[in-house]
C-alpha positions as CSV (number, residue, x, y, z in Angstrom):
1,M,97.0,142.5,42.1
2,K,100.4,143.6,43.2
3,K,103.2,143.2,40.7
4,I,106.5,142.2,42.3
5,L,109.9,141.9,40.7
6,L,111.5,138.6,41.8
7,P,115.2,138.2,42.5
8,A,117.0,135.2,41.0
9,L,115.7,131.8,42.3
10,L,117.7,130.0,44.9
11,F,118.4,126.3,44.6
12,W,121.0,124.1,46.1
13,G,121.7,120.4,46.4
14,F,119.7,118.4,48.9
15,S,120.3,115.0,50.3
16,F,117.5,112.9,51.9
17,F,117.8,110.7,55.0
18,A,114.3,110.0,56.2
19,N,112.4,106.8,55.2
20,A,109.2,107.1,53.1
21,Q,106.0,106.5,54.9
22,T,103.5,104.2,53.2
23,E,99.7,105.0,53.2
24,E,97.0,102.8,51.8
25,F,95.2,104.5,49.0
26,V,91.5,104.4,49.5
27,C,88.6,106.1,47.8
28,K,85.6,107.1,49.9
29,S,82.6,109.2,49.1
30,V,82.3,112.9,50.0
31,E,80.2,111.9,53.0
32,E,83.4,110.8,54.7
33,I,85.4,113.9,53.9
34,A,84.6,115.4,57.3
35,A,85.6,112.2,59.2
36,M,88.9,112.1,57.4
37,E,89.6,115.7,58.2
38,Q,88.9,115.0,61.8
39,A,91.4,112.1,61.9
40,A,94.0,114.1,60.2
41,H,94.1,116.9,62.7
42,E,93.3,115.6,66.2
43,G,95.4,117.1,68.9
44,L,96.3,120.3,67.1
45,L,96.0,123.6,68.8
46,D,93.7,126.4,67.6
47,F,94.1,130.0,67.1
48,R,92.5,132.5,64.7
49,S,95.6,134.6,64.9
50,S,98.8,134.3,66.9
51,P,99.8,137.3,69.1
52,F,103.3,136.9,67.7
53,T,102.4,137.2,64.0
54,D,99.5,139.6,64.1
55,N,101.6,142.7,63.7
56,Y,102.4,142.5,60.0
57,D,100.8,141.7,56.6
58,I,102.3,139.2,54.1
59,I,102.6,140.8,50.7
60,Y,104.2,138.0,48.8
61,Q,105.9,134.7,49.4
62,R,108.2,132.6,47.2
63,M,108.4,129.0,48.3
64,E,111.3,126.9,46.9
65,W,111.1,123.3,47.8
66,E,113.0,120.1,47.0
67,V,111.2,116.9,47.6
68,D,111.4,113.3,46.5
69,P,108.2,111.2,46.9
70,N,110.4,108.3,47.9
71,Q,111.6,110.3,51.0
72,Y,109.5,111.6,53.9
73,Y,111.5,114.8,54.0
74,I,111.4,118.4,52.8
75,Q,114.1,121.0,52.3
76,G,113.6,124.5,51.1
77,A,113.8,128.3,51.2
78,V,110.8,130.5,51.8
79,T,111.2,134.2,51.1
80,T,108.5,136.4,52.6
81,Y,107.8,140.1,51.7
82,F,106.0,141.7,54.6
83,A,104.9,145.1,55.8
84,P,104.5,146.0,59.6
85,T,101.1,147.1,60.8
86,R,102.3,148.3,64.2
87,N,105.0,150.6,65.4
88,G,108.2,149.3,67.0
89,F,108.6,146.4,64.6
90,T,112.1,145.0,65.3
91,A,111.5,141.3,64.9
92,V,109.4,139.1,62.6
93,N,107.8,135.9,63.8
94,F,106.7,132.8,61.8
95,D,104.8,129.6,62.7
96,L,107.2,126.6,62.1
97,S,107.0,123.2,63.7
98,S,109.8,122.3,66.1
99,S,110.3,119.1,64.1
100,L,111.8,121.2,61.3
101,Q,115.2,122.8,61.5
102,A,115.9,126.4,60.3
103,S,119.6,126.4,59.3
104,N,119.9,130.0,58.1
105,V,117.8,133.2,57.8
106,L,118.9,135.8,55.2
107,Y,118.0,139.5,55.0
108,H,117.4,140.7,51.5
109,G,118.7,137.4,50.2
110,T,122.3,137.8,51.4
111,D,122.9,139.0,55.0
112,P,122.5,136.4,57.8
113,L,120.2,137.3,60.7
114,N,120.0,136.0,64.3
115,F,116.9,133.9,65.0
116,T,115.5,131.6,67.7
117,H,113.3,128.6,67.1
118,S,111.4,127.6,70.2
119,G,108.4,125.3,70.1
120,D,106.6,126.1,66.9
121,R,107.6,129.8,66.9
122,L,110.5,131.1,64.7
123,E,111.6,134.6,65.8
124,I,113.9,136.6,63.6
125,E,115.8,139.7,64.8
126,L,115.8,142.5,62.2
127,P,118.9,144.8,61.8
128,E,116.7,147.9,62.3
129,M,113.2,148.9,63.1
130,I,110.9,148.8,60.1
131,E,108.2,151.5,59.8
132,V,104.5,150.7,59.5
133,G,103.6,150.0,55.8
134,E,107.2,149.7,54.7
135,M,107.9,146.5,52.8
136,D,110.8,144.3,53.7
137,S,111.8,140.6,53.2
138,V,113.6,137.7,54.8
139,T,114.5,134.2,53.5
140,I,114.2,131.2,55.7
141,I,116.3,128.1,54.8
142,Y,115.1,125.0,56.6
143,S,114.8,121.2,56.3
144,G,113.5,118.1,58.2
145,A,110.9,115.4,58.4
146,P,107.6,117.1,59.1
147,P,105.5,115.8,62.0
148,S,103.2,113.0,61.0
149,S,99.4,113.7,61.3
150,G,97.8,110.8,59.5
151,F,96.3,112.0,56.2
152,G,97.1,115.7,56.8
153,S,99.9,118.2,56.7
154,F,102.6,116.3,54.8
155,A,102.3,112.7,53.7
156,T,103.9,110.1,51.4
157,G,102.5,106.9,50.0
158,Y,102.2,104.6,47.0
159,H,99.8,104.0,44.1
160,N,100.2,101.1,41.8
161,G,103.8,100.7,43.1
162,S,104.7,104.3,42.4
163,P,105.6,106.7,45.3
164,A,103.6,109.9,45.9
165,L,103.8,112.9,48.2
166,W,101.2,115.4,49.1
167,T,100.3,118.1,51.6
168,L,97.0,119.0,53.3
169,S,97.2,121.8,55.8
170,E,93.6,122.5,56.9
171,P,93.1,123.6,59.6
172,Y,96.4,123.9,61.5
173,G,98.9,121.9,59.5
174,A,100.7,124.5,57.3
175,K,103.4,125.1,60.0
176,D,104.1,121.4,59.9
177,W,105.9,121.7,56.6
178,W,106.8,125.3,55.9
179,P,107.5,128.6,57.8
180,T,104.2,130.5,57.6
181,K,101.7,132.8,59.2
182,Q,99.0,130.3,60.1
183,D,95.9,132.4,60.8
184,L,92.4,133.4,59.4
185,V,93.2,137.1,59.3
186,D,95.9,137.7,56.7
187,K,95.9,136.2,53.3
188,I,99.2,136.0,51.3
189,D,98.6,138.5,48.4
190,S,100.6,136.5,45.9
191,V,102.9,133.4,45.7
192,D,105.4,131.7,43.5
193,I,105.9,128.0,44.2
194,I,109.0,126.2,42.8
195,V,109.4,122.5,43.3
196,R,112.5,120.5,42.5
197,T,112.0,116.7,42.3
198,P,113.4,113.7,40.4
199,A,112.7,113.9,36.7
200,A,110.3,110.9,36.8
201,Y,107.7,112.9,38.6
202,R,105.5,115.9,38.1
203,A,104.6,118.5,40.8
204,A,101.1,120.0,41.1
205,S,100.3,123.2,42.9
206,N,98.3,126.4,43.0
207,G,98.0,128.8,40.1
208,V,99.5,128.6,36.6
209,L,102.4,126.4,35.6
210,V,105.0,129.0,34.4
211,S,107.8,126.6,33.5
212,E,108.9,122.9,33.7
213,V,112.7,122.7,33.4
214,L,114.9,119.6,33.2
215,D,118.1,120.0,35.2
216,G,120.1,116.8,35.0
217,N,118.2,114.0,36.7
218,E,115.7,116.5,38.2
219,K,112.9,118.7,37.1
220,V,112.0,122.1,38.4
221,Y,108.3,123.1,38.3
222,H,107.4,126.8,38.8
223,W,103.8,127.6,39.7
224,R,102.6,131.2,40.0
225,H,99.4,132.3,41.7
226,R,98.3,136.0,41.7
227,Y,95.3,135.9,44.1
228,P,95.2,136.2,47.9
229,I,95.5,132.8,49.5
230,P,95.3,131.6,53.1
231,A,98.3,129.5,54.3
232,Y,96.1,126.4,54.7
233,L,95.2,126.4,51.0
234,V,98.9,126.4,49.7
235,A,99.7,122.8,48.6
236,I,102.0,120.6,46.6
237,A,101.6,117.0,45.3
238,V,104.3,115.0,43.5
239,T,104.1,111.7,41.7
240,N,104.3,110.2,38.2
241,Y,101.2,112.1,37.1
242,A,99.4,111.7,33.7
243,V,98.1,115.1,32.6
244,F,95.1,116.1,30.5
245,S,92.9,119.2,30.3
246,E,89.2,119.9,29.6
247,F,87.7,123.3,29.1
248,V,84.5,125.0,30.4
249,P,82.9,127.3,27.9
250,V,82.2,130.9,29.0
251,E,79.7,133.0,27.0
252,G,81.5,136.0,25.6
253,G,84.8,135.0,27.3
254,E,87.8,132.7,27.2
255,P,87.2,129.1,28.1
256,I,88.4,128.1,31.6
257,E,90.9,125.3,31.7
258,V,90.3,122.3,34.0
259,L,93.8,120.8,34.4
260,N,94.0,117.3,35.7
261,Y,97.0,115.6,37.3
262,V,96.0,112.0,37.8
263,F,97.6,108.6,38.4
264,P,98.3,106.9,35.1
265,E,96.2,103.9,36.0
266,S,93.3,106.3,36.7
267,L,93.5,108.3,33.4
268,N,90.6,106.7,31.6
269,S,88.4,106.9,34.6
270,W,89.1,110.5,35.1
271,Q,88.7,111.4,31.4
272,N,85.2,109.7,31.5
273,A,84.2,111.5,34.7
274,I,85.5,115.1,34.1
275,H,82.2,116.2,32.5
276,S,80.9,116.5,36.1
277,T,83.2,119.4,36.8
278,V,82.5,121.1,33.5
279,E,78.7,120.9,34.0
280,S,78.9,121.9,37.6
281,M,81.1,124.9,36.8
282,E,78.7,126.1,34.2
283,L,75.9,126.0,36.7
284,F,77.9,127.7,39.5
285,N,79.1,130.4,37.0
286,E,75.4,131.1,36.3
287,L,74.2,131.2,39.9
288,F,77.2,132.8,41.7
289,G,79.3,134.6,39.2
290,L,82.2,133.6,37.1
291,Y,84.7,131.1,38.6
292,P,86.9,133.4,40.8
293,F,90.3,132.3,39.3
294,A,89.1,132.1,35.6
295,D,92.3,133.7,34.2
296,E,94.5,131.1,35.8
297,K,92.9,127.6,35.9
298,Y,90.9,125.1,37.9
299,G,92.4,121.7,38.4
300,H,92.5,118.4,40.2
301,A,95.5,116.5,41.6
302,Q,94.8,112.9,42.6
303,F,96.2,112.0,46.0
304,G,96.2,109.2,48.5
305,W,93.4,110.4,50.8
306,G,89.8,109.2,50.9
307,G,88.1,112.5,50.2
308,G,89.0,115.8,48.7
309,M,90.6,119.1,49.7
310,E,89.8,122.5,48.0
311,H,93.4,123.8,47.5
312,Q,93.0,127.1,45.7
313,T,92.8,126.5,41.9
314,M,93.7,122.8,42.3
315,S,91.7,120.5,44.4
316,F,93.4,117.4,45.7
317,M,91.1,114.4,45.0
318,G,90.9,110.9,46.4
319,G,88.2,110.0,43.8
320,N,86.2,111.4,40.9
321,S,82.6,110.9,41.9
322,H,80.2,113.6,40.7
323,M,79.4,114.5,44.3
324,L,83.1,115.0,45.2
325,Q,83.9,117.0,42.1
326,A,81.0,119.3,42.7
327,H,81.7,119.8,46.4
328,E,85.4,120.7,45.9
329,L,84.7,122.9,43.0
330,A,82.0,124.8,45.0
331,H,84.7,125.6,47.6
332,Q,86.5,127.8,45.1
333,W,83.7,130.3,45.6
334,F,82.9,129.4,49.2
335,G,86.1,128.8,51.2
336,D,88.7,130.1,48.8
337,K,87.4,133.3,47.3
338,V,85.6,134.1,50.6
339,T,87.1,132.2,53.5
340,C,85.7,131.7,56.9
341,G,87.3,134.2,59.3
342,S,87.1,131.8,62.2
343,W,86.8,128.0,62.6
344,S,83.6,128.8,64.5
345,D,82.2,129.8,61.1
346,I,83.5,126.8,59.2
347,W,79.9,126.3,57.8
348,L,80.5,129.3,55.5
349,N,83.0,126.9,53.8
350,E,81.5,123.5,54.3
351,G,77.8,124.3,54.5
352,F,77.9,126.2,51.2
353,A,80.0,123.5,49.4
354,T,77.6,120.8,50.6
355,Y,74.5,122.8,49.5
356,L,76.0,123.5,46.1
357,E,76.8,119.8,45.7
358,G,73.1,119.1,46.3
359,M,72.0,121.9,43.9
360,T,73.7,120.0,41.1
361,Y,71.1,117.3,41.6
362,E,68.3,119.9,41.7
363,H,69.4,121.0,38.2
364,G,69.5,117.4,36.8
365,L,73.3,116.8,37.1
366,G,74.7,113.6,38.5
367,T,72.7,110.4,39.2
368,N,71.1,111.3,42.6
369,T,67.8,113.2,42.9
370,W,67.3,116.5,44.7
371,Q,64.6,115.0,46.9
372,N,66.7,112.0,47.9
373,W,69.7,114.3,48.7
374,L,67.6,116.6,50.8
375,Q,65.9,113.7,52.7
376,G,69.3,112.2,53.4
377,K,70.6,115.4,54.9
378,I,67.5,115.9,57.0
379,D,67.6,112.4,58.3
380,Q,71.3,112.8,59.2
381,V,70.8,116.1,61.0
382,T,67.7,115.1,62.9
383,G,69.1,111.7,63.8
384,Q,70.3,113.3,67.1
385,P,68.3,115.9,69.1
386,D,71.1,118.4,69.7
387,G,73.9,120.2,67.9
388,S,74.6,123.8,66.8
389,V,76.0,124.9,63.4
390,F,78.1,127.4,65.4
391,V,81.3,125.8,66.7
392,A,81.7,126.9,70.3
393,D,84.9,125.0,70.9
394,T,87.4,125.5,68.1
395,S,90.0,123.5,69.9
396,N,87.9,120.5,69.2
397,V,88.8,119.6,65.6
398,S,86.3,116.8,65.4
399,R,83.6,119.3,66.2
400,I,84.9,121.8,63.6
401,F,84.5,119.1,60.9
402,S,81.3,117.6,62.1
403,S,79.7,116.1,59.0
404,R,76.2,116.3,60.7
405,L,76.5,119.9,61.8
406,S,79.1,121.9,59.9
407,Y,78.4,120.2,56.6
408,S,74.8,118.9,56.5
409,K,73.0,121.2,59.0
410,G,74.9,124.2,57.5
411,A,73.6,123.2,54.1
412,L,70.0,122.9,55.4
413,L,70.4,126.3,57.1
414,L,71.0,127.8,53.7
415,H,68.2,125.8,52.2
416,M,65.8,127.2,54.8
417,L,67.1,130.8,54.2
418,R,66.3,130.3,50.5
419,W,62.8,129.2,51.4
420,K,62.3,132.1,53.9
421,L,63.7,134.8,51.5
422,G,62.7,133.4,48.2
423,D,65.0,132.5,45.3
424,E,65.5,136.0,44.0
425,A,66.5,137.6,47.3
426,F,68.5,134.6,48.4
427,F,70.7,134.3,45.3
428,Q,71.1,138.0,45.0
429,G,72.2,138.3,48.7
430,V,74.7,135.4,48.2
431,R,76.2,137.1,45.1
432,N,76.4,140.4,47.0
433,Y,78.3,138.6,49.8
434,L,80.8,137.1,47.3
435,E,81.4,140.4,45.6
436,A,81.5,142.7,48.6
437,P,84.8,144.6,48.5
438,E,85.6,143.9,52.1
439,L,85.0,140.2,51.7
440,A,86.0,139.1,48.2
441,F,89.3,137.3,48.3
442,G,89.3,137.9,52.0
443,Y,87.7,136.5,55.2
444,A,84.0,136.6,56.3
445,R,82.1,135.8,59.5
446,T,78.5,134.6,59.7
447,A,77.3,138.2,60.5
448,D,78.6,139.3,57.1
449,L,76.4,136.7,55.3
450,Q,73.4,137.6,57.5
451,Y,73.9,141.3,56.6
452,Y,73.9,140.8,52.8
453,L,70.9,138.4,52.9
454,E,69.0,140.9,55.1
455,Q,69.7,143.7,52.6
456,A,68.6,141.6,49.7
457,G,65.5,140.2,51.4
458,G,64.4,143.3,53.2
459,Q,63.8,141.5,56.5
460,S,65.6,140.8,59.8
461,L,67.2,137.4,60.1
462,T,68.4,137.8,63.7
463,E,65.8,135.4,65.2
464,F,66.5,132.9,62.4
465,F,70.2,132.8,63.1
466,D,69.6,132.8,66.9
467,D,67.5,129.6,66.4
468,W,69.2,127.8,63.6
469,F,72.8,128.9,63.8
470,Y,73.4,129.3,67.5
471,G,70.6,127.2,68.8
472,Q,70.5,123.4,68.8
473,G,68.1,120.8,67.6
474,Y,65.1,121.0,65.3
475,P,61.3,121.3,65.4
476,S,58.6,118.6,65.1
477,Y,55.2,119.8,63.8
478,H,51.6,118.6,64.4
479,V,49.3,120.0,61.7
480,N,45.6,119.5,62.4
481,W,43.1,120.6,59.8
482,W,39.4,120.6,59.4
483,Q,37.0,122.2,56.9
484,E,33.8,124.2,57.4
485,G,32.2,124.7,54.0
486,N,34.8,126.2,51.8
487,T,36.9,127.4,54.8
488,V,39.8,125.3,55.7
489,L,41.2,125.8,59.2
490,V,44.7,124.6,60.1
491,Q,46.2,124.5,63.6
492,I,49.9,124.1,63.8
493,D,51.6,123.0,67.0
494,Q,55.4,122.6,67.4
495,T,57.7,120.9,69.8
496,T,61.5,121.3,69.8
497,S,64.1,118.6,70.2
498,H,66.4,120.7,72.4
499,A,65.8,123.2,75.2
500,S,68.1,125.8,73.7
501,V,65.3,126.8,71.3
502,G,61.8,127.2,72.7
503,F,60.2,127.8,69.3
504,F,61.4,127.9,65.6
505,E,59.7,130.7,63.8
506,M,59.4,129.7,60.2
507,P,57.0,129.8,57.2
508,V,55.5,126.3,57.2
509,P,54.6,124.8,53.9
510,V,51.5,122.6,53.8
511,K,50.1,121.1,50.5
512,F,46.3,120.8,50.0
513,Q,44.8,118.7,47.2
514,G,41.2,118.2,46.1
515,P,39.0,118.1,43.0
516,G,40.4,120.6,40.6
517,F,43.0,122.2,42.9
518,N,46.5,121.5,44.2
519,T,48.1,124.3,46.2
520,T,50.8,124.7,48.8
521,M,50.2,127.3,51.5
522,A,53.1,128.9,53.4
523,F,51.8,129.6,56.9
524,D,53.8,132.2,58.9
525,H,54.1,130.2,62.1
526,T,55.0,132.4,65.0
527,Y,53.7,130.4,68.0
528,S,52.6,126.9,68.8
529,G,48.9,126.3,68.5
530,Q,48.5,129.1,65.9
531,I,45.3,128.7,63.8
532,F,45.2,129.7,60.1
533,S,42.4,129.6,57.5
534,F,42.0,129.9,53.8
535,E,39.2,129.4,51.2
536,A,39.3,126.2,49.1
537,P,37.3,125.8,45.9
538,A,36.2,122.3,46.9
539,D,36.5,119.7,49.6
540,V,40.1,118.9,50.6
541,A,41.0,115.3,50.0
542,L,44.7,115.2,50.8
543,V,47.0,117.2,53.1
544,R,50.8,116.8,53.0
545,F,53.3,118.6,55.3
546,D,56.4,120.2,53.6
547,P,56.3,117.9,50.5
548,E,59.3,119.7,48.9
549,L,61.4,119.3,52.0
550,W,62.2,123.0,52.8
551,L,62.3,122.5,56.6
552,C,64.8,120.6,58.8
553,S,62.2,118.8,60.9
554,R,61.3,115.3,62.0
555,N,58.4,113.2,63.3
556,N,55.8,115.5,61.8
557,V,52.1,114.5,62.0
558,V,49.1,115.6,60.0
559,T,45.6,114.9,61.4
560,N,42.1,115.8,60.4
561,T,40.1,116.6,63.6
562,E,37.7,119.4,64.1
563,I,38.6,121.8,66.9
564,V,35.7,124.2,67.7
565,G,34.3,126.5,70.2
566,L,37.1,126.7,72.8
567,A,38.0,130.2,73.8
568,E,41.7,131.1,73.9
569,T,41.5,132.0,77.6
570,L,40.2,128.5,78.4
571,K,42.7,126.9,76.0
572,E,45.6,128.5,77.7
573,Q,44.5,126.9,81.0
574,V,44.8,123.4,79.5
575,K,48.2,121.9,80.6
576,V,49.7,118.5,79.6
577,W,53.0,117.4,81.1
578,P,55.7,116.0,81.1
579,N,56.1,116.1,77.3
580,P,58.0,114.0,76.2
581,A,56.6,111.4,78.7
582,R,57.4,107.8,79.5
583,E,54.9,106.4,82.0
584,Q,52.2,108.9,82.8
585,L,50.7,112.0,81.3
586,S,49.5,114.7,83.8
587,L,46.4,116.7,82.6
588,Q,45.2,119.9,84.1
589,L,41.8,121.4,83.0
590,P,39.8,124.3,84.4
591,A,36.7,123.3,86.2
592,S,34.5,125.0,83.6
593,L,35.5,122.4,81.0
594,L,34.6,119.4,83.1
595,P,33.6,116.7,82.5
596,A,35.7,116.0,79.4
597,Q,37.0,113.2,77.4
598,A,40.7,112.5,76.6
599,V,41.3,110.6,73.3
600,L,44.9,109.8,72.2
601,F,45.7,109.2,68.5
602,D,48.9,107.8,67.0
603,A,50.8,109.4,64.1
604,A,48.6,107.5,61.6
605,G,45.5,109.0,63.1
606,Q,44.3,105.8,64.8
607,Q,42.8,106.0,68.3
608,V,44.9,104.2,70.8
609,L,43.5,105.3,74.2
610,E,40.4,106.9,75.7
611,A,39.8,108.2,79.2
612,A,37.1,110.1,81.0
613,I,38.3,113.3,82.7
614,R,36.2,114.3,85.8
615,N,38.8,116.2,87.9
616,E,41.0,119.3,87.4
617,Q,44.1,117.2,87.9
618,N,44.3,113.8,86.2
619,E,46.8,111.1,85.3
620,V,46.7,109.0,82.1
621,D,48.8,105.8,81.9
622,I,50.7,105.6,78.6
623,S,53.4,103.1,79.8
624,T,52.2,100.3,77.4
625,L,52.3,102.5,74.3
626,P,55.3,102.3,71.9
627,A,57.6,105.3,71.7
628,G,56.6,107.8,69.1
629,H,54.6,110.9,68.3
630,Y,50.9,111.1,69.3
631,Y,48.3,113.8,69.6
632,L,45.9,114.1,72.5
633,K,42.4,115.5,71.9
634,L,40.5,116.9,74.9
635,Q,36.8,117.2,74.3
636,S,34.2,119.0,76.4
637,G,30.8,120.6,76.0
638,K,32.5,123.9,75.3
639,G,34.8,122.7,72.6
640,S,38.0,120.7,72.1
641,V,41.7,121.2,71.8
642,A,44.5,119.0,70.4
643,V,48.0,118.7,72.0
644,P,51.0,117.0,70.4
645,V,52.5,114.4,72.7
646,V,55.9,112.6,72.5
647,K,56.2,109.1,74.1
648,E,59.8,108.2,74.9
């Protein structure tokens, strides 16, 4: 980390004129985090990096703010140490909302500079050109009532009659309340955050609390953070907090402090619930490496929003459920240490945090079960036939924070990678991703994660990511099995819910049980209709598809129907369309298979329709059948074939 000598702190008297805004305090489960994030940021513009701010690196920032939770207003001075990355650097630009007023800009803390503030862009003229790599600094003095964006950016409210103030900048809200470089390219290497507020209140923020100084009727809180941090993860919260700490034991090392700033009326509840964070951090330390900011702290600051926000080293929390604590803690590895390098890749933040939340149940923490959690995510994702994890339109904030796609489908994508690669390769690949020098405490894209998983697993994942990350929808499987002596034959057919993916290549788990044996086979399914075989020690009595829920699939059918004697060349000539169908099924058979019999079975294996097939082209009426999944068995003297059918 860079060590920087700091000039004397600047403070001055502020007066407040804006009225406080009141928000209802609600507590919702983590399932609603995504919806709240959507509501908070609708209508904001997107950019990964602004063309006006992409010509310099931020080395260090000192934020000095004066706020009163009774007033919807902020006044402060932000000093930025920066180094140009391009030649001809004669002006420095910041992102700053036009609702805020910059009153002065100082060069090296003393000399006033000319500046223009147009729209949300603050442009500062420098006295001379600065060379590439040369560090310099400016101080921006500003004030105003930040633009309101619901639960986001900058907000005030009340809890139990006491005023509170908090910020939440993801994804585009940092510029609403301070002059910054709002991008997903350049992290601030180091920050000092100084908050002056009436003495009745405490200020929570990133890093370590260096000092708490009483100055007349006010208190000054100085927080210091010495790790790279994106602008959207810088945050403050101010109210009459009660404070307590818990500690996470570290084998062979210093315990990690979990510092909690909570509403006084919630103190007992939080003290009883905080074991969830301690237990979850012990688990994550074991699986993914030591908590990234262990020499500073991890903490919670309660705030008036129905979810949580993973501000670096101090998550802001609307509640204290086990699920919410685990989710926000997981972000410290996935989202904070390694941050998505584009909102198109938000799943690298939210998919991982959601999956780790679920993994706490896998390891016996919390009150939910692993199977219930997985089934809930699968049901949510497959509740609609479309949807990609990749965010194609990052100007659509509701799509960025889609609970179904960025959170749940992203989590299941990781779950299926774990199944495909195996635990050893999966976890090693993820740890390598977190520790990679070019990614740790920086930004990553999906291709980076793919690379490290491929290296650990020794296999290409291009088709997997094409199908599951870029593609839409999910597969449905029809598993038909029969037994000839000790040989068990299994035919697996697949249909997909969306035309963007013609076929999902995946290892398919099927469990077989019989007298004296219970085994799960992983069939490497590379095309629909593929037939597999294995030797069983006795007659199979029970067959279950994917009993441990490794696959994101829906409407799967297992049947026991013998399929014999039909040559592949003839089988390929059998056509059934449309599929899905509503009124009629059209059947095409080669003349050599006629006459034949068509028998339709429902998902429970019950016969629901039978028809004689005497012509090469035939129509079968299915209009009276209820919607659902069926399979059609076509039988002739030369053999038989089964085809999955969907009735809409």
